[in-house]
MOPAC internal coordinates of N, CA, C and O (Angstrom, degrees):
PM7 1SCF
backbone

  N    0.0000 0     0.00 0     0.00 0    0    0    0
  C    1.4401 1     0.00 0     0.00 0    1    0    0
  C    1.5164 1   107.47 1     0.00 0    2    1    0
  O    1.2310 1   120.49 1   -43.65 1    3    2    1
  N    1.3247 1   116.68 1   136.35 1    3    2    1
  C    1.4611 1   122.47 1   172.29 1    5    3    2
  C    1.5112 1   108.00 1  -145.32 1    6    5    3
  O    1.2310 1   120.70 1   -39.85 1    7    6    5
  N    1.2991 1   116.27 1   140.15 1    7    6    5
  C    1.4522 1   121.57 1   177.73 1    9    7    6
  C    1.5099 1   109.68 1  -127.24 1   10    9    7
  O    1.2310 1   121.00 1    -4.67 1   11   10    9
  N    1.3208 1   115.69 1   175.33 1   11   10    9
  C    1.4542 1   118.73 1   176.52 1   13   11   10
  C    1.5207 1   109.27 1  -148.70 1   14   13   11
  O    1.2310 1   121.75 1   -24.51 1   15   14   13
  N    1.3116 1   114.26 1   155.49 1   15   14   13
  C    1.4580 1   120.74 1  -179.62 1   17   15   14
  C    1.5211 1   110.09 1   -82.27 1   18   17   15
  O    1.2310 1   121.62 1   -13.31 1   19   18   17
  N    1.3085 1   114.50 1   166.69 1   19   18   17
  C    1.4592 1   119.74 1   171.67 1   21   19   18
  C    1.5313 1   107.94 1   -66.59 1   22   21   19
  O    1.2310 1   121.03 1   -30.67 1   23   22   21
  N    1.3158 1   115.64 1   149.33 1   23   22   21
  C    1.4465 1   120.32 1  -179.98 1   25   23   22
  C    1.5268 1   110.16 1   -74.45 1   26   25   23
  O    1.2310 1   120.54 1   -47.29 1   27   26   25
  N    1.3220 1   116.58 1   132.71 1   27   26   25
  C    1.4558 1   122.95 1   175.89 1   29   27   26
  C    1.5205 1   106.84 1  -131.95 1   30   29   27
  O    1.2310 1   120.17 1   -56.76 1   31   30   29
  N    1.3026 1   117.28 1   123.24 1   31   30   29
  C    1.4706 1   123.10 1   179.48 1   33   31   30
  C    1.5244 1   111.50 1    53.50 1   34   33   31
  O    1.2310 1   120.55 1  -142.41 1   35   34   33
  N    1.3203 1   116.55 1    37.59 1   35   34   33
  C    1.4595 1   121.15 1   177.22 1   37   35   34
  C    1.5170 1   115.46 1    80.22 1   38   37   35
  O    1.2310 1   120.08 1  -171.70 1   39   38   37
  N    1.3443 1   117.46 1     8.30 1   39   38   37
  C    1.4641 1   121.36 1  -177.20 1   41   39   38
  C    1.5249 1   110.05 1  -119.06 1   42   41   39
  O    1.2310 1   120.78 1   -47.00 1   43   42   41
  N    1.3138 1   116.12 1   133.00 1   43   42   41
  C    1.4612 1   123.09 1   174.62 1   45   43   42
  C    1.5212 1   108.26 1  -123.06 1   46   45   43
  O    1.2310 1   120.70 1   -40.69 1   47   46   45
  N    1.3193 1   116.26 1   139.31 1   47   46   45
  C    1.4686 1   121.49 1   178.13 1   49   47   46
  C    1.5207 1   109.00 1  -105.43 1   50   49   47
  O    1.2310 1   120.43 1   -51.57 1   51   50   49
  N    1.3236 1   116.78 1   128.43 1   51   50   49
  C    1.4570 1   121.75 1   174.25 1   53   51   50
  C    1.5212 1   108.16 1   -86.31 1   54   53   51
  O    1.2310 1   120.52 1   -47.67 1   55   54   53
  N    1.3052 1   116.62 1   132.33 1   55   54   53
  C    1.4509 1   121.40 1   177.37 1   57   55   54
  C    1.5184 1   108.57 1   153.06 1   58   57   55
  O    1.2310 1   118.87 1   -30.64 1   59   58   57
  N    1.2516 1   119.75 1   149.36 1   59   58   57
  C    1.4647 1   125.59 1    -0.93 1   61   59   58
  C    1.5223 1   111.78 1   -75.98 1   62   61   59
  O    1.2310 1   121.52 1   -19.84 1   63   62   61
  N    1.3158 1   114.70 1   160.16 1   63   62   61
  C    1.4634 1   122.27 1   172.13 1   65   63   62
  C    1.5215 1   106.01 1  -123.55 1   66   65   63
  O    1.2310 1   120.64 1   -52.81 1   67   66   65
  N    1.3210 1   116.38 1   127.19 1   67   66   65
  C    1.4735 1   119.37 1  -178.01 1   69   67   66
  C    1.5163 1   110.24 1  -151.62 1   70   69   67
  O    1.2310 1   121.44 1   -42.66 1   71   70   69
  N    1.3169 1   114.85 1   137.34 1   71   70   69
  C    1.4637 1   122.34 1   171.06 1   73   71   70
  C    1.5249 1   106.99 1  -125.15 1   74   73   71
  O    1.2310 1   119.52 1   -54.36 1   75   74   73
  N    1.3315 1   118.51 1   125.64 1   75   74   73
  C    1.4642 1   119.79 1   177.16 1   77   75   74
  C    1.5376 1   109.72 1   -58.80 1   78   77   75
  O    1.2310 1   120.29 1   -31.25 1   79   78   77
  N    1.3227 1   117.04 1   148.75 1   79   78   77
  C    1.4697 1   120.21 1  -176.99 1   81   79   78
  C    1.5231 1   114.35 1   -50.54 1   82   81   79
  O    1.2310 1   119.84 1   140.78 1   83   82   81
  N    1.3272 1   117.90 1   -39.22 1   83   82   81
  C    1.4628 1   119.82 1  -177.14 1   85   83   82
  C    1.5345 1   112.91 1   -71.75 1   86   85   83
  O    1.2310 1   119.82 1   166.77 1   87   86   85
  N    1.3366 1   117.95 1   -13.23 1   87   86   85
  C    1.4537 1   121.11 1   179.74 1   89   87   86
  C    1.5118 1   114.46 1  -104.17 1   90   89   87
  O    1.2310 1   120.44 1  -179.62 1   91   90   89
  N    1.3266 1   116.76 1     0.38 1   91   90   89
  C    1.4627 1   120.48 1  -176.43 1   93   91   90
  C    1.5254 1   112.09 1   -72.69 1   94   93   91
  O    1.2310 1   121.62 1   -22.76 1   95   94   93
  N    1.3172 1   114.51 1   157.24 1   95   94   93
  C    1.4779 1   124.08 1   178.92 1   97   95   94
  C    1.5293 1   112.30 1    69.96 1   98   97   95
  O    1.2310 1   120.45 1  -154.64 1   99   98   97
  N    1.3189 1   116.75 1    25.36 1   99   98   97
  C    1.4603 1   121.47 1   176.35 1  101   99   98
  C    1.5228 1   112.20 1  -117.97 1  102  101   99
  O    1.2310 1   120.22 1   178.99 1  103  102  101
  N    1.3361 1   117.18 1    -1.01 1  103  102  101
  C    1.4541 1   121.15 1   179.14 1  105  103  102
  C    1.5119 1   114.55 1    89.08 1  106  105  103
  O    1.2310 1   120.01 1  -176.88 1  107  106  105
  N    1.3358 1   117.59 1     3.12 1  107  106  105
  C    1.4591 1   120.18 1  -177.80 1  109  107  106
  C    1.5417 1   111.73 1   -64.62 1  110  109  107
  O    1.2310 1   120.67 1   133.28 1  111  110  109
  N    1.3173 1   116.32 1   -46.72 1  111  110  109
  C    1.4682 1   120.38 1  -179.74 1  113  111  110
  C    1.5168 1   111.52 1   -61.47 1  114  113  111
  O    1.2310 1   120.84 1   137.84 1  115  114  113
  N    1.3216 1   116.00 1   -42.16 1  115  114  113
  C    1.4610 1   120.22 1   177.41 1  117  115  114
  C    1.5218 1   110.72 1   -61.17 1  118  117  115
  O    1.2310 1   120.64 1   134.20 1  119  118  117
  N    1.3279 1   116.39 1   -45.80 1  119  118  117
  C    1.4691 1   121.15 1  -177.21 1  121  119  118
  C    1.5235 1   111.97 1   -64.66 1  122  121  119
  O    1.2310 1   119.97 1   134.01 1  123  122  121
  N    1.3260 1   117.65 1   -45.99 1  123  122  121
  C    1.4625 1   118.42 1  -177.47 1  125  123  122
  C    1.5218 1   111.62 1   -71.63 1  126  125  123
  O    1.2310 1   120.00 1   146.22 1  127  126  125
  N    1.3215 1   117.60 1   -33.78 1  127  126  125
  C    1.4644 1   120.41 1   177.63 1  129  127  126
  C    1.5249 1   110.14 1   -67.22 1  130  129  127
  O    1.2310 1   120.48 1   136.06 1  131  130  129
  N    1.3257 1   116.68 1   -43.94 1  131  130  129
  C    1.4701 1   120.67 1   177.89 1  133  131  130
  C    1.5249 1   110.60 1   -63.36 1  134  133  131
  O    1.2310 1   119.96 1   138.31 1  135  134  133
  N    1.3342 1   117.69 1   -41.69 1  135  134  133
  C    1.4609 1   121.20 1   179.98 1  137  135  134
  C    1.5262 1   111.12 1   -67.10 1  138  137  135
  O    1.2310 1   120.16 1   139.10 1  139  138  137
  N    1.2978 1   117.30 1   -40.90 1  139  138  137
  C    1.4554 1   121.98 1   178.81 1  141  139  138
  C    1.5281 1   110.16 1   -63.82 1  142  141  139
  O    1.2310 1   120.92 1   138.24 1  143  142  141
  N    1.3244 1   115.85 1   -41.76 1  143  142  141
  C    1.4671 1   121.36 1   178.01 1  145  143  142
  C    1.5250 1   110.45 1   -64.24 1  146  145  143
  O    1.2310 1   120.37 1   133.05 1  147  146  145
  N    1.3216 1   116.89 1   -46.95 1  147  146  145
  C    1.4655 1   121.30 1   179.44 1  149  147  146
  C    1.5259 1   110.62 1   -61.08 1  150  149  147
  O    1.2310 1   120.40 1   139.11 1  151  150  149
  N    1.3237 1   116.85 1   -40.89 1  151  150  149
  C    1.4565 1   120.61 1   178.44 1  153  151  150
  C    1.5214 1   112.05 1   -62.06 1  154  153  151
  O    1.2310 1   120.65 1   140.25 1  155  154  153
  N    1.3219 1   116.37 1   -39.75 1  155  154  153
  C    1.4727 1   120.16 1   178.61 1  157  155  154
  C    1.5271 1   110.47 1   -64.96 1  158  157  155
  O    1.2310 1   120.52 1   137.21 1  159  158  157
  N    1.3127 1   116.60 1   -42.79 1  159  158  157
  C    1.4625 1   120.39 1   179.14 1  161  159  158
  C    1.5296 1   110.95 1   -65.94 1  162  161  159
  O    1.2310 1   120.54 1   139.11 1  163  162  161
  N    1.3233 1   116.57 1   -40.89 1  163  162  161
  C    1.4655 1   120.46 1   178.30 1  165  163  162
  C    1.5315 1   111.61 1   -65.51 1  166  165  163
  O    1.2310 1   120.64 1   151.61 1  167  166  165
  N    1.3265 1   116.39 1   -28.39 1  167  166  165
  C    1.4594 1   121.30 1   178.84 1  169  167  166
  C    1.5290 1   111.88 1   -80.41 1  170  169  167
  O    1.2310 1   120.46 1   177.94 1  171  170  169
  N    1.3345 1   116.73 1    -2.06 1  171  170  169
  C    1.4576 1   120.32 1   175.79 1  173  171  170
  C    1.5063 1   116.79 1   107.86 1  174  173  171
  O    1.2310 1   119.73 1  -176.41 1  175  174  173
  N    1.3185 1   118.12 1     3.59 1  175  174  173
  C    1.4623 1   119.34 1   178.15 1  177  175  174
  C    1.5290 1   110.03 1   -63.43 1  178  177  175
  O    1.2310 1   121.07 1   -45.75 1  179  178  177
  N    1.3157 1   115.56 1   134.25 1  179  178  177
  C    1.4598 1   120.41 1   175.56 1  181  179  178
  C    1.5268 1   110.55 1   -84.00 1  182  181  179
  O    1.2310 1   121.28 1   148.92 1  183  182  181
  N    1.3189 1   115.16 1   -31.08 1  183  182  181
  C    1.4641 1   121.21 1  -179.42 1  185  183  182
  C    1.5184 1   108.33 1  -136.51 1  186  185  183
  O    1.2310 1   120.80 1   -41.54 1  187  186  185
  N    1.3158 1   116.08 1   138.46 1  187  186  185
  C    1.4587 1   121.90 1   174.73 1  189  187  186
  C    1.5236 1   106.38 1  -123.00 1  190  189  187
  O    1.2310 1   120.85 1   -53.78 1  191  190  189
  N    1.3095 1   115.97 1   126.22 1  191  190  189
  C    1.4632 1   121.09 1  -176.21 1  193  191  190
  C    1.5187 1   109.96 1  -123.12 1  194  193  191
  O    1.2310 1   121.21 1   -20.58 1  195  194  193
  N    1.3203 1   115.29 1   159.42 1  195  194  193
  C    1.4617 1   120.79 1   170.64 1  197  195  194
  C    1.5092 1   108.25 1  -150.39 1  198  197  195
  O    1.2310 1   121.52 1   -25.34 1  199  198  197
  N    1.3092 1   114.70 1   154.66 1  199  198  197
  C    1.4527 1   121.80 1   176.97 1  201  199  198
  C    1.5124 1   107.02 1  -107.59 1  202  201  199
  O    1.2310 1   120.67 1   -40.06 1  203  202  201
  N    1.3246 1   116.33 1   139.94 1  203  202  201
  C    1.4538 1   120.76 1  -177.77 1  205  203  202
  C    1.5145 1   110.35 1  -135.63 1  206  205  203
  O    1.2310 1   121.03 1   -19.13 1  207  206  205
  N    1.2929 1   115.63 1   160.87 1  207  206  205
  C    1.4612 1   122.33 1   177.95 1  209  207  206
  C    1.5197 1   108.07 1   -85.95 1  210  209  207
  O    1.2310 1   120.02 1   -63.91 1  211  210  209
  N    1.3244 1   117.57 1   116.09 1  211  210  209
  C    1.4654 1   121.08 1  -179.14 1  213  211  210
  C    1.5282 1   112.31 1   -60.04 1  214  213  211
  O    1.2310 1   120.58 1   158.65 1  215  214  213
  N    1.3191 1   116.49 1   -21.35 1  215  214  213
  C    1.4666 1   120.41 1  -179.50 1  217  215  214
  C    1.5240 1   112.49 1   -81.63 1  218  217  215
  O    1.2310 1   119.50 1  -179.82 1  219  218  217
  N    1.3434 1   118.56 1     0.18 1  219  218  217
  C    1.4653 1   121.59 1  -179.07 1  221  219  218
  C    1.5330 1   109.64 1  -111.63 1  222  221  219
  O    1.2310 1   120.10 1   -90.15 1  223  222  221
  N    1.3289 1   117.41 1    89.85 1  223  222  221
  C    1.4683 1   119.80 1  -176.81 1  225  223  222
  C    1.5232 1   113.96 1   -65.52 1  226  225  223
  O    1.2310 1   119.87 1   154.74 1  227  226  225
  N    1.3250 1   117.84 1   -25.26 1  227  226  225
  C    1.4695 1   120.14 1  -179.21 1  229  227  226
  C    1.5218 1   110.15 1   -68.08 1  230  229  227
  O    1.2310 1   119.85 1   127.21 1  231  230  229
  N    1.3364 1   117.89 1   -52.79 1  231  230  229
  C    1.4657 1   119.10 1  -179.50 1  233  231  230
  C    1.5254 1   110.73 1   -64.87 1  234  233  231
  O    1.2310 1   119.72 1   141.48 1  235  234  233
  N    1.3150 1   118.14 1   -38.52 1  235  234  233
  C    1.4627 1   120.42 1   179.62 1  237  235  234
  C    1.5236 1   111.30 1   -62.15 1  238  237  235
  O    1.2310 1   120.44 1   140.32 1  239  238  237
  N    1.3088 1   116.76 1   -39.68 1  239  238  237
  C    1.4649 1   121.20 1   177.69 1  241  239  238
  C    1.5255 1   110.81 1   -65.52 1  242  241  239
  O    1.2310 1   120.72 1   136.67 1  243  242  241
  N    1.3200 1   116.24 1   -43.33 1  243  242  241
  C    1.4687 1   121.10 1   179.41 1  245  243  242
  C    1.5298 1   110.22 1   -61.66 1  246  245  243
  O    1.2310 1   120.27 1   133.29 1  247  246  245
  N    1.3155 1   117.08 1   -46.71 1  247  246  245
  C    1.4622 1   120.06 1  -178.46 1  249  247  246
  C    1.5300 1   110.96 1   -60.66 1  250  249  247
  O    1.2310 1   120.36 1   140.42 1  251  250  249
  N    1.3155 1   116.92 1   -39.58 1  251  250  249
  C    1.4601 1   119.70 1   178.50 1  253  251  250
  C    1.5247 1   111.00 1   -69.43 1  254  253  251
  O    1.2310 1   119.88 1   145.63 1  255  254  253
  N    1.3283 1   117.84 1   -34.37 1  255  254  253
  C    1.4719 1   120.90 1   177.95 1  257  255  254
  C    1.5288 1   111.75 1   -63.23 1  258  257  255
  O    1.2310 1   120.27 1   148.11 1  259  258  257
  N    1.3361 1   117.08 1   -31.89 1  259  258  257
  C    1.4722 1   118.82 1  -178.05 1  261  259  258
  C    1.5311 1   112.06 1   -95.46 1  262  261  259
  O    1.2310 1   120.24 1  -172.56 1  263  262  261
  N    1.3345 1   117.14 1     7.44 1  263  262  261
  C    1.4583 1   119.88 1   170.38 1  265  263  262
  C    1.5109 1   117.77 1   115.01 1  266  265  263
  O    1.2310 1   119.58 1   175.56 1  267  266  265
  N    1.3148 1   118.41 1    -4.44 1  267  266  265
  C    1.4627 1   119.90 1   177.41 1  269  267  266
  C    1.5135 1   109.85 1   -76.79 1  270  269  267
  O    1.2310 1   120.94 1   -31.74 1  271  270  269
  N    1.3217 1   115.80 1   148.26 1  271  270  269
  C    1.4549 1   121.86 1   177.62 1  273  271  270
  C    1.5244 1   108.90 1  -128.98 1  274  273  271
  O    1.2310 1   120.33 1   -39.75 1  275  274  273
  N    1.3447 1   116.98 1   140.25 1  275  274  273
  C    1.4690 1   119.24 1   177.87 1  277  275  274
  C    1.5302 1   110.53 1   -64.04 1  278  277  275
  O    1.2310 1   121.18 1   -41.74 1  279  278  277
  N    1.3283 1   115.36 1   138.26 1  279  278  277
  C    1.4537 1   120.14 1   179.03 1  281  279  278
  C    1.5226 1   110.60 1  -116.15 1  282  281  279
  O    1.2310 1   120.57 1   134.62 1  283  282  281
  N    1.3226 1   116.51 1   -45.38 1  283  282  281
  C    1.4631 1   119.36 1   179.84 1  285  283  282
  C    1.5234 1   110.00 1  -156.70 1  286  285  283
  O    1.2310 1   121.56 1   -21.56 1  287  286  285
  N    1.3118 1   114.61 1   158.44 1  287  286  285
  C    1.4578 1   122.09 1   174.06 1  289  287  286
  C    1.5276 1   107.13 1  -104.89 1  290  289  287
  O    1.2310 1   120.85 1   -34.10 1  291  290  289
  N    1.3247 1   115.98 1   145.90 1  291  290  289
  C    1.4540 1   120.51 1   179.05 1  293  291  290
  C    1.5158 1   110.02 1  -133.93 1  294  293  291
  O    1.2310 1   121.78 1   -30.19 1  295  294  293
  N    1.2987 1   114.20 1   149.81 1  295  294  293
  C    1.4550 1   121.77 1   171.15 1  297  295  294
  C    1.5173 1   105.81 1  -123.96 1  298  297  295
  O    1.2310 1   120.78 1   -52.24 1  299  298  297
  N    1.3080 1   116.12 1   127.76 1  299  298  297
  C    1.4634 1   120.24 1   179.09 1  301  299  298
  C    1.5189 1   107.98 1  -111.35 1  302  301  299
  O    1.2310 1   121.25 1   -57.28 1  303  302  301
  N    1.2929 1   115.21 1   122.72 1  303  302  301
  C    1.4589 1   121.60 1   178.95 1  305  303  302
  C    1.5125 1   108.80 1  -114.37 1  306  305  303
  O    1.2310 1   120.55 1   -37.57 1  307  306  305
  N    1.3106 1   116.56 1   142.43 1  307  306  305
  C    1.4559 1   119.71 1   174.16 1  309  307  306
  C    1.5193 1   107.79 1  -129.05 1  310  309  307
  O    1.2310 1   121.42 1   -33.98 1  311  310  309
  N    1.2865 1   114.88 1   146.02 1  311  310  309
  C    1.4485 1   120.79 1  -178.16 1  313  311  310
  C    1.5204 1   108.39 1  -118.64 1  314  313  311
  O    1.2310 1   121.55 1   -44.84 1  315  314  313
  N    1.3092 1   114.64 1   135.16 1  315  314  313
  C    1.4558 1   119.26 1   177.40 1  317  315  314
  C    1.5144 1   108.55 1   -95.02 1  318  317  315
  O    1.2310 1   121.59 1   -34.50 1  319  318  317
  N    1.2935 1   114.57 1   145.50 1  319  318  317
  C    1.4602 1   120.59 1   176.46 1  321  319  318
  C    1.5339 1   108.35 1   -69.11 1  322  321  319
  O    1.2310 1   120.53 1   -48.38 1  323  322  321
  N    1.3004 1   116.59 1   131.62 1  323  322  321
  C    1.4674 1   119.04 1   178.14 1  325  323  322
  C    1.5237 1   109.07 1   -89.05 1  326  325  323
  O    1.2310 1   120.85 1   -17.11 1  327  326  325
  N    1.2957 1   115.98 1   162.89 1  327  326  325
  C    1.4722 1   121.22 1  -179.06 1  329  327  326
  C    1.5256 1   110.59 1   -59.79 1  330  329  327
  O    1.2310 1   120.00 1   146.80 1  331  330  329
  N    1.3327 1   117.60 1   -33.20 1  331  330  329
  C    1.4598 1   119.52 1  -179.29 1  333  331  330
  C    1.5207 1   113.53 1   -73.41 1  334  333  331
  O    1.2310 1   120.06 1   164.07 1  335  334  333
  N    1.3530 1   117.49 1   -15.93 1  335  334  333
  C    1.4642 1   121.88 1   179.04 1  337  335  334
  C    1.5149 1   112.52 1   -83.78 1  338  337  335
  O    1.2310 1   119.52 1   168.43 1  339  338  337
  N    1.3086 1   118.52 1   -11.57 1  339  338  337
  C    1.4720 1   121.66 1  -175.59 1  341  339  338
  C    1.4835 1   112.76 1   -80.38 1  342  341  339
  O    1.2310 1   120.10 1   180.00 1  343  342  341

């Protein structure tokens, strides 16, 4: 399964991308991601982006095989309000 966001300012984001465990290693994820990307480009997207888990070398390798290139690394932190902050 692969989805994509609506295009905003010429940019479309691919995601989520998921293959159930029993279907992995058959090329399904690669095929749907490539098709989703091609569809976005055919629809007029100037840029197609996706976010990936740096700890997953398999998906990162697949994304690079179909033409994606790393641009930046990000760390997202969230803070919960503590009881003393209320």
